[in-house]
KOLBAKE-682623 format. One line per 8 residues: number of its first residue (from 1); their letters; for each residue x, y, z of N, C-alpha, C, O. Coordinates in steps of 0.05 Angstrom, whole numbers. Each point is the difference from the previous one (the first is absolute). Last residue first. Layout:
N
NUM> A> X Y Z X Y Z X Y Z X Y Z ~ ...
This chain:
71
71> XXXXXXXX> 109 -68 -364 35 3 -13 12 12 -14 24 -4 -2 ~ -108 22 79 3 -6 -31 34 -4 1 18 12 13 ~ -100 12 53 24 -14 8 5 -4 -34 -19 -10 -12 ~ -50 78 76 1 -10 -24 26 -12 1 16 13 13 ~ -94 28 67 26 -10 -11 -1 -24 -24 -14 -20 -1 ~ -56 107 48 11 -30 -15 30 -4 1 16 19 -1 ~ -64 71 22 12 -16 23 4 -37 -4 8 -16 16 ~ -28 102 -71 -24 -12 10 5 -19 28 -15 -9 16
63> XXXXXXXX> 77 49 -76 -12 24 17 -21 -12 15 -8 10 22 ~ 79 -85 -43 -13 20 -17 -11 19 13 2 -4 25 ~ 88 -58 -15 -23 9 17 -17 13 -19 13 13 -16 ~ 66 -85 -15 -13 27 2 -22 0 13 -16 -18 -3 ~ 108 -46 -19 -25 5 13 -9 28 6 13 16 14 ~ 54 -83 -84 -10 26 16 -28 -2 7 -20 -8 -12 ~ 105 -67 -11 -23 7 4 -5 23 3 17 9 15 ~ 67 -67 -55 -11 28 14 -29 -3 -5 -9 -5 -22
55> XXXXXXXX> 85 -77 26 -21 13 -16 -4 22 16 6 0 24 ~ 59 -60 3 11 11 -19 -21 17 -15 8 16 -16 ~ -34 -69 90 14 -17 -16 11 18 -28 -4 -9 -23 ~ -52 67 74 -7 -26 4 10 -20 -20 -12 -5 -20 ~ 3 121 63 14 -22 -19 -9 -29 16 -5 -4 24 ~ -44 104 -29 2 -31 17 20 -8 -19 -4 2 -24 ~ -18 109 36 4 -27 -14 1 -23 14 8 1 23 ~ -73 91 -10 20 -18 8 6 -21 -16 -17 -16 -9
47> XXXXXXXX> -50 110 20 10 -16 -17 25 -15 21 9 12 19 ~ -61 65 10 -23 -17 -13 17 -28 -25 -13 -14 -16 ~ 42 67 120 -7 15 -32 -18 -23 -9 -13 -15 15 ~ 52 4 75 -22 20 -4 1 8 -25 -8 23 -3 ~ 64 -101 12 11 27 19 -20 26 -2 10 22 -5 ~ -22 -117 -32 3 27 -20 11 22 15 2 23 -9 ~ -16 -103 54 12 -8 -23 3 21 -18 19 0 -16 ~ -71 13 87 28 2 14 15 -7 -29 18 15 -7
39> XXXXXXXX> -111 -12 -7 8 28 6 30 -6 14 13 21 3 ~ -56 -91 -11 7 6 -31 4 26 8 21 5 -11 ~ -17 -83 81 -14 23 -6 15 13 -25 24 0 -2 ~ -12 -105 38 14 23 2 -18 22 -20 -4 -6 -24 ~ 6 -88 80 -14 10 -11 13 30 -1 6 12 20 ~ 20 -125 -12 7 28 -1 -25 20 -11 -12 -6 -21 ~ -2 -96 72 10 12 -32 -1 32 3 -19 12 9 ~ -8 -82 65 29 13 -1 10 7 -32 23 -1 -9
31> XXXXXXXX> -130 -7 52 21 -21 0 25 20 0 -1 24 7 ~ -82 13 -10 -6 -25 20 22 -15 3 3 -16 19 ~ -11 130 -31 1 -27 -22 -2 -26 20 6 2 23 ~ -28 107 -20 3 -18 14 -1 -32 -21 -17 -9 -16 ~ 21 133 16 -6 -30 -15 8 -23 15 23 4 7 ~ -31 94 29 5 3 -31 -10 -26 -11 -20 1 -16 ~ -19 11 108 26 -4 -3 0 5 -36 -20 -7 -13 ~ -59 60 67 13 -29 3 30 -1 -17 9 20 -11
23> XXXXXXXX> -45 68 60 0 -13 -19 7 -31 2 16 -9 16 ~ -60 93 58 20 -19 -14 -2 -11 -24 -23 -2 -7 ~ -11 91 58 -3 -19 -16 24 -19 0 23 9 -4 ~ -48 55 94 15 -6 -34 -7 -22 -14 -2 -22 12 ~ -29 43 83 -7 25 -20 10 1 -30 -8 13 -19 ~ 24 -84 89 12 28 13 -11 24 -26 12 19 -7 ~ -27 -102 -33 19 -4 26 7 24 1 13 12 -17 ~ -86 -59 -56 13 26 5 15 -12 31 -8 -20 11
15> XXXXXXXX> 0 -39 -107 -13 -5 26 9 39 11 18 13 -11 ~ -6 -52 -84 -12 -21 17 -5 10 27 -18 -13 10 ~ 42 50 -119 -11 0 30 -7 -17 16 -23 -9 -5 ~ 76 9 -88 -20 -6 14 -4 4 25 9 -18 15 ~ 64 28 -67 -16 16 -10 -27 -5 15 -16 19 1 ~ 76 -98 -36 8 25 5 -30 24 3 -20 0 -14 ~ 34 -97 4 -23 12 15 11 28 6 -8 13 19 ~ 20 -113 -77 11 25 6 -24 9 16 -23 -9 0
7> XXXXXXX> 64 -84 -18 -27 9 10 9 32 1 17 6 17 ~ 31 -91 -82 5 27 25 -31 8 5 -18 -3 -17 ~ 44 -97 -22 -14 26 -8 0 22 24 -11 -2 22 ~ 36 -91 -26 21 14 -16 -11 28 -5 13 18 -12 ~ -25 -100 85 -15 19 -10 17 20 -13 14 15 14 ~ -4 -121 33 9 24 -5 -13 19 -20 -4 -11 -22 ~ -26 -80 89 6 12 -31 6 31 1 -14 16 12
């Protein structure tokens, strides 16, 4: 059965190799559901517009790092 919830590991230190810390992958998903980073959608900013069937939604990333999606 497919798990639709991504498992985020960004910034988690996993092991040392040759004296350097390695980070876990940014995110893994158990099936073929697309995963889009909010920072990529906002092109490094804090706001992106998303169109769905002619309706425009606004994705905002707050200073606290939370996401808000409004119509």
